[in-house]
C-alpha positions as CSV (number, residue, x, y, z in Angstrom):
1,M,2.4,14.9,9.4
2,N,3.3,12.2,6.8
3,A,6.1,9.7,6.9
4,P,8.6,10.0,4.0
5,D,8.2,8.1,0.8
6,H,9.7,4.6,1.2
7,D,13.0,4.2,-0.6
8,R,14.9,1.0,-0.9
9,D,18.5,0.9,-2.2
10,T,17.9,-2.4,-4.0
11,L,14.6,-1.6,-5.7
12,S,13.5,0.7,-8.4
13,S,9.9,-0.1,-7.6
14,P,7.3,2.7,-7.2
15,R,7.4,4.4,-3.8
16,F,4.8,4.0,-1.2
17,R,3.8,6.2,1.7
18,E,2.7,5.6,5.2
19,F,0.4,7.9,7.1
20,R,-0.4,8.4,10.7
21,S,-4.0,9.0,9.7
22,R,-5.9,6.2,8.0
23,R,-8.1,8.8,6.3
24,E,-5.0,10.6,4.8
25,G,-3.7,7.3,3.6
26,M,-7.0,6.4,2.0
27,I,-7.1,9.7,0.2
28,H,-3.6,9.1,-1.0
29,A,-4.6,5.7,-2.3
30,M,-7.8,7.1,-3.9
31,S,-5.6,9.7,-5.7
32,G,-3.6,6.9,-7.3
33,G,-0.7,6.7,-4.8
34,L,0.6,3.7,-3.0
35,W,-0.5,3.6,0.6
36,L,1.2,1.1,3.0
37,H,-1.1,0.3,5.9
38,R,0.6,-1.7,8.6
39,H,-1.3,-4.0,11.0
40,N,-1.0,-7.3,12.8
41,W,-2.9,-10.4,11.8
42,K,-2.9,-13.4,14.1
43,G,-0.1,-11.8,16.0
44,R,2.1,-11.4,12.9
45,P,3.1,-8.1,11.4
46,M,1.8,-7.5,7.9
47,A,0.6,-4.7,5.7
48,H,-1.7,-3.9,2.9
49,L,-0.3,-1.9,0.0
50,V,-3.4,-0.1,-1.4
51,S,-4.2,2.0,-4.5
52,T,-6.7,2.7,-7.2
53,D,-3.9,2.5,-9.7
54,R,-3.8,-1.3,-10.5
55,E,-0.8,-0.9,-12.9
56,L,1.3,0.9,-10.2
57,L,0.6,-2.0,-7.8
58,L,1.5,-4.6,-10.5
59,A,4.8,-2.7,-11.1
60,Y,5.5,-2.9,-7.4
61,G,4.7,-6.6,-7.3
62,R,7.0,-7.3,-10.2
63,E,9.9,-5.6,-8.4
64,V,9.5,-7.6,-5.2
65,G,8.5,-10.9,-6.9
66,L,4.8,-11.1,-6.2
67,P,2.7,-13.1,-8.7
68,P,0.0,-10.9,-10.3
69,E,-2.7,-13.4,-9.4
70,R,-2.2,-12.5,-5.7
71,L,-3.3,-8.9,-6.3
72,Q,-6.7,-8.5,-4.6
73,Y,-9.6,-6.4,-5.9
74,K,-11.7,-4.7,-3.2
75,P,-13.7,-1.5,-3.9
76,L,-13.2,1.0,-1.2
77,K,-15.1,4.1,-0.1
78,D,-13.5,7.4,-0.9
79,P,-13.5,9.4,2.3
80,R,-13.9,12.6,0.3
81,T,-17.1,11.6,-1.4
82,G,-18.5,8.6,0.3
83,E,-18.6,6.8,-3.1
84,R,-17.2,3.3,-3.6
85,R,-14.3,3.2,-6.1
86,E,-12.3,0.4,-7.7
87,A,-9.2,-0.4,-5.6
88,W,-6.7,-3.2,-5.2
89,H,-4.2,-4.2,-2.6
90,W,-1.3,-6.6,-1.9
91,D,-1.1,-8.5,1.3
92,L,2.5,-8.1,2.4
93,G,4.1,-10.2,5.1
94,G,7.2,-12.2,5.8
95,P,10.0,-11.5,3.4
96,V,8.0,-9.0,1.3
97,L,7.0,-6.9,4.2
98,P,9.0,-3.7,4.0
99,P,11.1,-2.8,7.0
100,P,9.6,-0.3,9.4
101,T,10.0,3.3,8.4
102,K,10.9,6.1,10.8
103,K,7.8,7.0,12.9
104,W,6.4,10.4,12.4
């Protein structure tokens, strides 16, 4: 089961989704959606916001004040085909880390 789309009252930015299954999240990102993948780095909560749609990620970044040069390019393997595809992600932490969503 998937978590609901993220919705912030103060932002009109594109919505992202969180998934219990990493594979489902990757498929969503490979289909051009925004996948928020939470994890901890050096004991701090952070997330990657991942997509094959660079423009959608840039639109999100504009809404939350991320400079475009921080968008990172990293080809990822599509779990449906095994082929590498162009993909990008934002590293989100601190004040730009979205609040936790309701768990599935």
